[in-house]
MARKOL-860184 format. One record per residue: residue number from 1; residue in three letters; chain; x, y, z of N, C-alpha, C, O, CB in turn. Coordinates in nm, 3 decimals. Glycine has a CB too. Layout:
<pts>
(NUM; "ala"; "A"; (X; Y; Z); (X; Y; Z); (X; Y; Z); (X; Y; Z); (X; Y; Z))
...
</pts>
This chain:
<pts>
(1; "unk"; "A"; (-0.874; -2.157; 3.717); (-0.921; -2.110; 3.591); (-0.818; -2.141; 3.488); (-0.703; -2.100; 3.498); (-0.951; -1.962; 3.594))
(2; "unk"; "A"; (-0.864; -2.218; 3.385); (-0.777; -2.262; 3.276); (-0.800; -2.176; 3.157); (-0.911; -2.128; 3.133); (-0.800; -2.408; 3.240))
(3; "unk"; "A"; (-0.694; -2.157; 3.082); (-0.701; -2.086; 2.958); (-0.681; -2.177; 2.837); (-0.599; -2.269; 2.842); (-0.601; -1.978; 2.956))
(4; "unk"; "A"; (-0.751; -2.154; 2.735); (-0.734; -2.240; 2.619); (-0.628; -2.178; 2.521); (-0.620; -2.056; 2.511); (-0.872; -2.260; 2.546))
(5; "unk"; "A"; (-0.552; -2.255; 2.454); (-0.458; -2.201; 2.358); (-0.529; -2.122; 2.251); (-0.637; -2.159; 2.205); (-0.375; -2.311; 2.295))
(6; "unk"; "A"; (-0.466; -2.010; 2.210); (-0.522; -1.932; 2.105); (-0.505; -1.997; 1.969); (-0.395; -2.041; 1.934); (-0.463; -1.798; 2.106))
(7; "unk"; "A"; (-0.608; -2.001; 1.894); (-0.606; -2.074; 1.762); (-0.564; -1.969; 1.655); (-0.631; -1.867; 1.641); (-0.754; -2.140; 1.725))
(8; "unk"; "A"; (-0.453; -1.992; 1.581); (-0.409; -1.900; 1.479); (-0.408; -1.964; 1.350); (-0.340; -1.917; 1.258); (-0.276; -1.846; 1.508))
(9; "unk"; "A"; (-0.486; -2.078; 1.334); (-0.488; -2.149; 1.203); (-0.539; -2.062; 1.093); (-0.496; -2.073; 0.978); (-0.573; -2.274; 1.210))
(10; "unk"; "A"; (-0.633; -1.972; 1.127); (-0.694; -1.885; 1.022); (-0.589; -1.796; 0.956); (-0.611; -1.749; 0.844); (-0.806; -1.797; 1.082))
(11; "unk"; "A"; (-0.476; -1.773; 1.022); (-0.378; -1.689; 0.965); (-0.312; -1.736; 0.834); (-0.246; -1.658; 0.765); (-0.277; -1.670; 1.064))
(12; "unk"; "A"; (-0.330; -1.858; 0.801); (-0.276; -1.916; 0.678); (-0.371; -1.897; 0.562); (-0.338; -1.931; 0.448); (-0.247; -2.064; 0.697))
(13; "unk"; "A"; (-0.490; -1.842; 0.590); (-0.588; -1.815; 0.481); (-0.554; -1.693; 0.403); (-0.511; -1.592; 0.459); (-0.727; -1.800; 0.537))
(14; "unk"; "A"; (-0.573; -1.701; 0.277); (-0.536; -1.584; 0.185); (-0.620; -1.463; 0.213); (-0.572; -1.350; 0.200); (-0.554; -1.623; 0.033))
(15; "unk"; "A"; (-0.748; -1.482; 0.253); (-0.833; -1.368; 0.285); (-0.784; -1.291; 0.412); (-0.787; -1.168; 0.420); (-0.978; -1.417; 0.304))
(16; "unk"; "A"; (-0.740; -1.373; 0.510); (-0.690; -1.310; 0.630); (-0.554; -1.230; 0.592); (-0.532; -1.119; 0.639); (-0.665; -1.424; 0.745))
(17; "unk"; "A"; (-0.474; -1.291; 0.511); (-0.347; -1.225; 0.469); (-0.390; -1.094; 0.394); (-0.332; -0.988; 0.418); (-0.256; -1.324; 0.372))
(18; "unk"; "A"; (-0.487; -1.102; 0.308); (-0.522; -0.984; 0.228); (-0.572; -0.868; 0.331); (-0.543; -0.749; 0.312); (-0.639; -1.024; 0.116))
(19; "unk"; "A"; (-0.639; -0.909; 0.426); (-0.690; -0.810; 0.524); (-0.573; -0.748; 0.602); (-0.572; -0.628; 0.629); (-0.793; -0.877; 0.622))
(20; "unk"; "A"; (-0.474; -0.832; 0.638); (-0.360; -0.783; 0.712); (-0.268; -0.695; 0.626); (-0.210; -0.597; 0.672); (-0.284; -0.898; 0.768))
(21; "unk"; "A"; (-0.258; -0.735; 0.498); (-0.172; -0.647; 0.412); (-0.239; -0.514; 0.387); (-0.172; -0.411; 0.376); (-0.141; -0.716; 0.274))
(22; "unk"; "A"; (-0.376; -0.514; 0.378); (-0.452; -0.392; 0.367); (-0.430; -0.302; 0.487); (-0.413; -0.181; 0.470); (-0.598; -0.423; 0.352))
(23; "unk"; "A"; (-0.430; -0.359; 0.609); (-0.410; -0.270; 0.728); (-0.268; -0.219; 0.737); (-0.245; -0.103; 0.772); (-0.444; -0.345; 0.857))
(24; "unk"; "A"; (-0.168; -0.308; 0.705); (-0.026; -0.264; 0.708); (0.001; -0.158; 0.607); (0.074; -0.062; 0.636); (0.067; -0.380; 0.685))
(25; "unk"; "A"; (-0.057; -0.171; 0.483); (-0.036; -0.068; 0.375); (-0.096; 0.066; 0.432); (-0.035; 0.172; 0.418); (-0.111; -0.111; 0.232))
(26; "unk"; "A"; (-0.213; 0.057; 0.496); (-0.267; 0.183; 0.553); (-0.177; 0.255; 0.649); (-0.156; 0.376; 0.642); (-0.394; 0.155; 0.622))
(27; "unk"; "A"; (-0.124; 0.174; 0.741); (-0.027; 0.227; 0.846); (0.095; 0.288; 0.776); (0.136; 0.399; 0.811); (0.021; 0.110; 0.948))
(28; "unk"; "A"; (0.152; 0.219; 0.679); (0.268; 0.272; 0.613); (0.244; 0.397; 0.536); (0.330; 0.486; 0.532); (0.321; 0.172; 0.525))
(29; "unk"; "A"; (0.120; 0.405; 0.469); (0.085; 0.529; 0.400); (0.070; 0.638; 0.499); (0.117; 0.749; 0.474); (-0.042; 0.515; 0.319))
(30; "unk"; "A"; (0.003; 0.611; 0.619); (-0.002; 0.718; 0.717); (0.131; 0.763; 0.772); (0.148; 0.881; 0.803); (-0.085; 0.676; 0.828))
(31; "unk"; "A"; (0.228; 0.671; 0.784); (0.362; 0.709; 0.813); (0.431; 0.804; 0.720); (0.514; 0.887; 0.758); (0.437; 0.595; 0.821))
(32; "unk"; "A"; (0.390; 0.787; 0.587); (0.448; 0.867; 0.487); (0.400; 1.015; 0.487); (0.472; 1.105; 0.444); (0.420; 0.804; 0.358))
(33; "unk"; "A"; (0.281; 1.035; 0.535); (0.216; 1.165; 0.526); (0.304; 1.278; 0.594); (0.311; 1.387; 0.537); (0.073; 1.156; 0.592))
(34; "unk"; "A"; (0.366; 1.259; 0.707); (0.446; 1.368; 0.765); (0.554; 1.416; 0.667); (0.575; 1.536; 0.651); (0.511; 1.323; 0.898))
(35; "unk"; "A"; (0.625; 1.319; 0.598); (0.716; 1.359; 0.497); (0.656; 1.435; 0.383); (0.713; 1.533; 0.333); (0.782; 1.244; 0.446))
(36; "unk"; "A"; (0.541; 1.391; 0.343); (0.473; 1.464; 0.233); (0.440; 1.606; 0.279); (0.459; 1.698; 0.201); (0.342; 1.390; 0.187))
(37; "unk"; "A"; (0.392; 1.629; 0.399); (0.360; 1.757; 0.449); (0.488; 1.842; 0.460); (0.485; 1.962; 0.432); (0.290; 1.744; 0.583))
(38; "unk"; "A"; (0.598; 1.781; 0.501); (0.721; 1.854; 0.508); (0.767; 1.912; 0.374); (0.816; 2.025; 0.365); (0.824; 1.767; 0.563))
(39; "unk"; "A"; (0.750; 1.827; 0.268); (0.785; 1.877; 0.132); (0.690; 1.982; 0.094); (0.734; 2.080; 0.033); (0.784; 1.765; 0.026))
(40; "unk"; "A"; (0.564; 1.972; 0.123); (0.473; 2.079; 0.090); (0.510; 2.213; 0.162); (0.495; 2.323; 0.110); (0.331; 2.037; 0.127))
(41; "unk"; "A"; (0.560; 2.192; 0.286); (0.605; 2.312; 0.363); (0.729; 2.374; 0.294); (0.740; 2.496; 0.288); (0.638; 2.272; 0.514))
(42; "unk"; "A"; (0.823; 2.289; 0.241); (0.938; 2.340; 0.174); (0.896; 2.423; 0.047); (0.960; 2.523; 0.015); (1.031; 2.222; 0.137))
(43; "unk"; "A"; (0.795; 2.381; -0.019); (0.747; 2.450; -0.134); (0.692; 2.593; -0.099); (0.700; 2.687; -0.178); (0.640; 2.364; -0.201))
(44; "unk"; "A"; (0.637; 2.603; 0.018); (0.581; 2.728; 0.063); (0.695; 2.818; 0.114); (0.697; 2.938; 0.087); (0.474; 2.705; 0.173))
(45; "unk"; "A"; (0.794; 2.756; 0.189); (0.893; 2.834; 0.260); (1.002; 2.891; 0.172); (1.033; 3.010; 0.177); (0.954; 2.751; 0.364))
(46; "unk"; "A"; (1.059; 2.802; 0.092); (1.188; 2.838; 0.025); (1.206; 2.767; -0.107); (1.209; 2.644; -0.113); (1.308; 2.805; 0.116))
(47; "unk"; "A"; (1.217; 2.843; -0.214); (1.235; 2.782; -0.345); (1.369; 2.704; -0.353); (1.379; 2.601; -0.420); (1.229; 2.890; -0.455))
(48; "unk"; "A"; (1.467; 2.756; -0.285); (1.602; 2.693; -0.293); (1.598; 2.554; -0.217); (1.655; 2.456; -0.265); (1.714; 2.792; -0.227))
(49; "unk"; "A"; (1.530; 2.549; -0.100); (1.523; 2.427; -0.029); (1.436; 2.325; -0.108); (1.466; 2.205; -0.106); (1.467; 2.452; 0.113))
(50; "unk"; "A"; (1.337; 2.366; -0.173); (1.254; 2.278; -0.252); (1.333; 2.228; -0.373); (1.320; 2.111; -0.409); (1.125; 2.350; -0.296))
(51; "unk"; "A"; (1.411; 2.310; -0.436); (1.488; 2.270; -0.550); (1.595; 2.164; -0.512); (1.621; 2.069; -0.586); (1.554; 2.392; -0.612))
(52; "unk"; "A"; (1.657; 2.187; -0.389); (1.755; 2.090; -0.350); (1.691; 1.958; -0.317); (1.747; 1.853; -0.349); (1.835; 2.139; -0.234))
(53; "unk"; "A"; (1.573; 1.959; -0.254); (1.499; 1.838; -0.227); (1.459; 1.764; -0.353); (1.470; 1.642; -0.359); (1.379; 1.869; -0.148))
(54; "unk"; "A"; (1.411; 1.838; -0.453); (1.373; 1.779; -0.579); (1.496; 1.722; -0.648); (1.482; 1.619; -0.716); (1.302; 1.883; -0.667))
(55; "unk"; "A"; (1.613; 1.780; -0.636); (1.734; 1.732; -0.690); (1.762; 1.589; -0.625); (1.796; 1.493; -0.695); (1.851; 1.837; -0.662))
(56; "unk"; "A"; (1.747; 1.581; -0.497); (1.770; 1.463; -0.422); (1.672; 1.347; -0.465); (1.708; 1.230; -0.458); (1.755; 1.495; -0.272))
(57; "unk"; "A"; (1.555; 1.384; -0.509); (1.453; 1.285; -0.549); (1.487; 1.215; -0.673); (1.424; 1.115; -0.706); (1.322; 1.349; -0.565))
(58; "unk"; "A"; (1.585; 1.264; -0.745); (1.621; 1.204; -0.876); (1.718; 1.079; -0.856); (1.761; 1.017; -0.954); (1.692; 1.315; -0.970))
(59; "unk"; "A"; (1.749; 1.047; -0.734); (1.840; 0.934; -0.708); (1.756; 0.803; -0.722); (1.636; 0.796; -0.696); (1.908; 0.945; -0.559))
(60; "unk"; "A"; (1.834; 0.701; -0.769); (1.767; 0.573; -0.788); (1.700; 0.515; -0.664); (1.597; 0.448; -0.674); (1.864; 0.475; -0.839))
(61; "unk"; "A"; (1.757; 0.540; -0.551); (1.693; 0.483; -0.425); (1.558; 0.550; -0.399); (1.462; 0.485; -0.357); (1.786; 0.505; -0.297))
(62; "unk"; "A"; (1.553; 0.684; -0.426); (1.426; 0.750; -0.410); (1.319; 0.702; -0.513); (1.201; 0.687; -0.484); (1.447; 0.901; -0.421))
(63; "unk"; "A"; (1.372; 0.680; -0.636); (1.280; 0.619; -0.740); (1.225; 0.493; -0.698); (1.105; 0.468; -0.717); (1.348; 0.597; -0.870))
(64; "unk"; "A"; (1.307; 0.406; -0.640); (1.262; 0.276; -0.594); (1.163; 0.288; -0.475); (1.069; 0.210; -0.464); (1.384; 0.192; -0.553))
(65; "unk"; "A"; (1.185; 0.386; -0.386); (1.090; 0.419; -0.279); (0.957; 0.465; -0.334); (0.853; 0.424; -0.284); (1.146; 0.525; -0.189))
(66; "unk"; "A"; (0.959; 0.551; -0.437); (0.841; 0.595; -0.498); (0.758; 0.481; -0.551); (0.635; 0.480; -0.537); (0.874; 0.689; -0.603))
(67; "unk"; "A"; (0.828; 0.381; -0.616); (0.768; 0.265; -0.664); (0.698; 0.188; -0.552); (0.584; 0.143; -0.567); (0.869; 0.182; -0.731))
(68; "unk"; "A"; (0.764; 0.176; -0.445); (0.710; 0.114; -0.324); (0.583; 0.186; -0.273); (0.489; 0.123; -0.225); (0.817; 0.113; -0.214))
(69; "unk"; "A"; (0.585; 0.320; -0.286); (0.471; 0.405; -0.242); (0.355; 0.372; -0.332); (0.245; 0.348; -0.283); (0.505; 0.560; -0.248))
(70; "unk"; "A"; (0.376; 0.371; -0.465); (0.268; 0.342; -0.559); (0.218; 0.198; -0.536); (0.098; 0.175; -0.550); (0.317; 0.361; -0.707))
(71; "unk"; "A"; (0.306; 0.098; -0.500); (0.263; -0.028; -0.468); (0.172; -0.030; -0.344); (0.073; -0.103; -0.340); (0.378; -0.114; -0.451))
(72; "unk"; "A"; (0.207; 0.050; -0.245); (0.125; 0.054; -0.116); (-0.005; 0.117; -0.146); (-0.108; 0.073; -0.093); (0.196; 0.133; 0.000))
(73; "unk"; "A"; (-0.007; 0.226; -0.236); (-0.138; 0.290; -0.276); (-0.224; 0.195; -0.349); (-0.344; 0.187; -0.321); (-0.116; 0.414; -0.364))
(74; "unk"; "A"; (-0.168; 0.118; -0.445); (-0.247; 0.026; -0.517); (-0.305; -0.086; -0.425); (-0.423; -0.120; -0.430); (-0.165; -0.031; -0.629))
(75; "unk"; "A"; (-0.220; -0.136; -0.348); (-0.261; -0.247; -0.252); (-0.372; -0.192; -0.163); (-0.471; -0.263; -0.144); (-0.136; -0.298; -0.161))
(76; "unk"; "A"; (-0.362; -0.072; -0.108); (-0.457; -0.018; -0.021); (-0.593; 0.009; -0.091); (-0.702; -0.017; -0.040); (-0.402; 0.107; 0.039))
(77; "unk"; "A"; (-0.577; 0.062; -0.213); (-0.700; 0.089; -0.294); (-0.768; -0.040; -0.326); (-0.889; -0.050; -0.310); (-0.666; 0.164; -0.426))
(78; "unk"; "A"; (-0.697; -0.140; -0.370); (-0.764; -0.267; -0.405); (-0.817; -0.340; -0.290); (-0.920; -0.408; -0.299); (-0.675; -0.356; -0.476))
(79; "unk"; "A"; (-0.744; -0.327; -0.177); (-0.790; -0.388; -0.047); (-0.920; -0.325; -0.003); (-1.013; -0.393; 0.039); (-0.681; -0.371; 0.067))
(80; "unk"; "A"; (-0.925; -0.193; -0.015); (-1.050; -0.114; 0.021); (-1.165; -0.162; -0.066); (-1.274; -0.186; -0.014); (-1.028; 0.045; 0.001))
(81; "unk"; "A"; (-1.145; -0.177; -0.196); (-1.248; -0.221; -0.281); (-1.288; -0.366; -0.241); (-1.406; -0.398; -0.251); (-1.204; -0.211; -0.427))
(82; "unk"; "A"; (-1.200; -0.451; -0.200); (-1.232; -0.588; -0.154); (-1.324; -0.585; -0.030); (-1.418; -0.663; -0.020); (-1.102; -0.664; -0.121))
(83; "unk"; "A"; (-1.292; -0.493; 0.062); (-1.373; -0.473; 0.179); (-1.512; -0.434; 0.143); (-1.607; -0.488; 0.198); (-1.313; -0.371; 0.267))
(84; "unk"; "A"; (-1.526; -0.338; 0.050); (-1.652; -0.289; 0.007); (-1.739; -0.400; -0.058); (-1.860; -0.409; -0.038); (-1.630; -0.174; -0.089))
(85; "unk"; "A"; (-1.670; -0.480; -0.134); (-1.741; -0.598; -0.192); (-1.791; -0.692; -0.091); (-1.906; -0.735; -0.095); (-1.653; -0.673; -0.284))
(86; "unk"; "A"; (-1.701; -0.726; 0.004); (-1.735; -0.823; 0.112); (-1.852; -0.763; 0.196); (-1.943; -0.838; 0.231); (-1.606; -0.853; 0.207))
(87; "unk"; "A"; (-1.853; -0.636; 0.227); (-1.958; -0.586; 0.309); (-2.087; -0.559; 0.241); (-2.190; -0.554; 0.308); (-1.916; -0.469; 0.371))
(88; "unk"; "A"; (-2.089; -0.540; 0.105); (-2.206; -0.502; 0.038); (-2.258; -0.596; -0.065); (-2.361; -0.569; -0.126); (-2.186; -0.380; -0.020))
(89; "unk"; "A"; (-2.194; -0.699; -0.086); (-2.238; -0.804; -0.193); (-2.240; -0.944; -0.132); (-2.165; -0.971; -0.038); (-2.137; -0.806; -0.321))
(90; "unk"; "A"; (-2.323; -1.029; -0.182); (-2.327; -1.163; -0.130); (-2.190; -1.242; -0.150); (-2.116; -1.218; -0.246); (-2.442; -1.237; -0.198))
(91; "unk"; "A"; (-2.163; -1.330; -0.064); (-2.043; -1.416; -0.062); (-2.044; -1.495; -0.194); (-2.145; -1.546; -0.242); (-2.041; -1.514; 0.065))
(92; "unk"; "A"; (-1.916; -1.500; -0.249); (-1.911; -1.587; -0.370); (-1.786; -1.679; -0.343); (-1.700; -1.651; -0.260); (-1.897; -1.497; -0.513))
(93; "unk"; "A"; (-1.786; -1.788; -0.419); (-1.672; -1.886; -0.397); (-1.541; -1.835; -0.445); (-1.436; -1.882; -0.401); (-1.700; -2.017; -0.467))
(94; "unk"; "A"; (-1.543; -1.742; -0.533); (-1.417; -1.690; -0.592); (-1.347; -1.575; -0.513); (-1.256; -1.512; -0.566); (-1.447; -1.641; -0.732))
(95; "unk"; "A"; (-1.388; -1.550; -0.392); (-1.338; -1.441; -0.316); (-1.178; -1.450; -0.294); (-1.107; -1.350; -0.301); (-1.414; -1.438; -0.182))
(96; "unk"; "A"; (-1.132; -1.568; -0.270); (-0.986; -1.587; -0.251); (-0.917; -1.553; -0.386); (-0.815; -1.484; -0.389); (-0.952; -1.738; -0.203))
(97; "unk"; "A"; (-0.973; -1.601; -0.492); (-0.912; -1.578; -0.623); (-0.909; -1.428; -0.658); (-0.817; -1.375; -0.719); (-0.988; -1.658; -0.731))
(98; "unk"; "A"; (-1.024; -1.362; -0.613); (-1.022; -1.216; -0.643); (-0.922; -1.142; -0.558); (-0.864; -1.044; -0.604); (-1.162; -1.154; -0.621))
(99; "unk"; "A"; (-0.898; -1.187; -0.431); (-0.794; -1.124; -0.348); (-0.659; -1.142; -0.410); (-0.577; -1.050; -0.413); (-0.794; -1.182; -0.207))
(100; "unk"; "A"; (-0.635; -1.265; -0.460); (-0.503; -1.291; -0.523); (-0.483; -1.208; -0.650); (-0.374; -1.157; -0.674); (-0.488; -1.442; -0.556))
(101; "unk"; "A"; (-0.591; -1.192; -0.734); (-0.583; -1.111; -0.851); (-0.567; -0.962; -0.813); (-0.497; -0.887; -0.882); (-0.706; -1.132; -0.938))
(102; "unk"; "A"; (-0.627; -0.923; -0.711); (-0.605; -0.782; -0.662); (-0.456; -0.761; -0.626); (-0.398; -0.659; -0.662); (-0.698; -0.751; -0.533))
(103; "unk"; "A"; (-0.395; -0.853; -0.557); (-0.250; -0.838; -0.527); (-0.173; -0.840; -0.651); (-0.080; -0.760; -0.663); (-0.199; -0.946; -0.435))
(104; "unk"; "A"; (-0.202; -0.923; -0.744); (-0.127; -0.928; -0.873); (-0.146; -0.799; -0.940); (-0.048; -0.749; -0.995); (-0.174; -1.045; -0.967))
(105; "unk"; "A"; (-0.260; -0.737; -0.942); (-0.287; -0.620; -1.008); (-0.208; -0.495; -0.946); (-0.165; -0.402; -1.014); (-0.435; -0.600; -1.005))
(106; "unk"; "A"; (-0.194; -0.505; -0.810); (-0.124; -0.395; -0.744); (0.028; -0.412; -0.781); (0.094; -0.310; -0.803); (-0.150; -0.397; -0.582))
(107; "unk"; "A"; (0.077; -0.522; -0.787); (0.220; -0.541; -0.829); (0.233; -0.498; -0.971); (0.333; -0.435; -1.005); (0.267; -0.690; -0.813))
(108; "unk"; "A"; (0.140; -0.529; -1.055); (0.144; -0.492; -1.197); (0.142; -0.335; -1.209); (0.213; -0.277; -1.291); (0.020; -0.558; -1.276))
(109; "unk"; "A"; (0.062; -0.274; -1.130); (0.054; -0.131; -1.134); (0.183; -0.058; -1.090); (0.222; 0.045; -1.145); (-0.058; -0.089; -1.048))
(110; "unk"; "A"; (0.245; -0.117; -0.991); (0.376; -0.060; -0.938); (0.480; -0.095; -1.050); (0.567; -0.013; -1.078); (0.420; -0.126; -0.784))
(111; "unk"; "A"; (0.473; -0.208; -1.110); (0.569; -0.237; -1.223); (0.563; -0.142; -1.333); (0.666; -0.101; -1.387); (0.546; -0.370; -1.280))
(112; "unk"; "A"; (0.440; -0.105; -1.372); (0.420; -0.013; -1.484); (0.478; 0.122; -1.439); (0.544; 0.185; -1.521); (0.265; 0.000; -1.524))
(113; "unk"; "A"; (0.460; 0.168; -1.319); (0.509; 0.288; -1.268); (0.666; 0.289; -1.269); (0.730; 0.387; -1.309); (0.452; 0.309; -1.129))
(114; "unk"; "A"; (0.724; 0.177; -1.226); (0.871; 0.161; -1.232); (0.922; 0.169; -1.372); (1.016; 0.243; -1.399); (0.914; 0.028; -1.171))
(115; "unk"; "A"; (0.863; 0.097; -1.459); (0.904; 0.105; -1.609); (0.891; 0.247; -1.659); (0.976; 0.287; -1.738); (0.813; 0.011; -1.701))
(116; "unk"; "A"; (0.795; 0.325; -1.622); (0.772; 0.458; -1.670); (0.885; 0.550; -1.613); (0.923; 0.648; -1.676); (0.628; 0.508; -1.629))
(117; "unk"; "A"; (0.938; 0.517; -1.493); (1.042; 0.595; -1.433); (1.175; 0.582; -1.508); (1.254; 0.676; -1.519); (1.059; 0.555; -1.291))
(118; "unk"; "A"; (1.196; 0.458; -1.559); (1.317; 0.425; -1.622); (1.334; 0.490; -1.759); (1.436; 0.470; -1.825); (1.327; 0.281; -1.633))
</pts>
């Protein structure tokens, strides 16, 4: 029984990359949720613990991480809209251009957020 080599040429396509980035952003957002729930628990448990955590969040590294979170949210939102368009509308020649524009928009949204933090 012979096996044929696995073809991975499709991985250089922008639409495949857009789909992969959408999946990875979803996984990273899911990984963030336990930390978010922990902070919500601090708000319920102890005002002092929450205050010290909020003080820590003023550091530049946390601000940068928040910008990354906004970037992930924007990427995932725009990727989800891309999936909705693909599944519910007829195929158009500009799909790759739209995926590239969505990525640029996500970076722009994160950039605006970062500027607002400064």
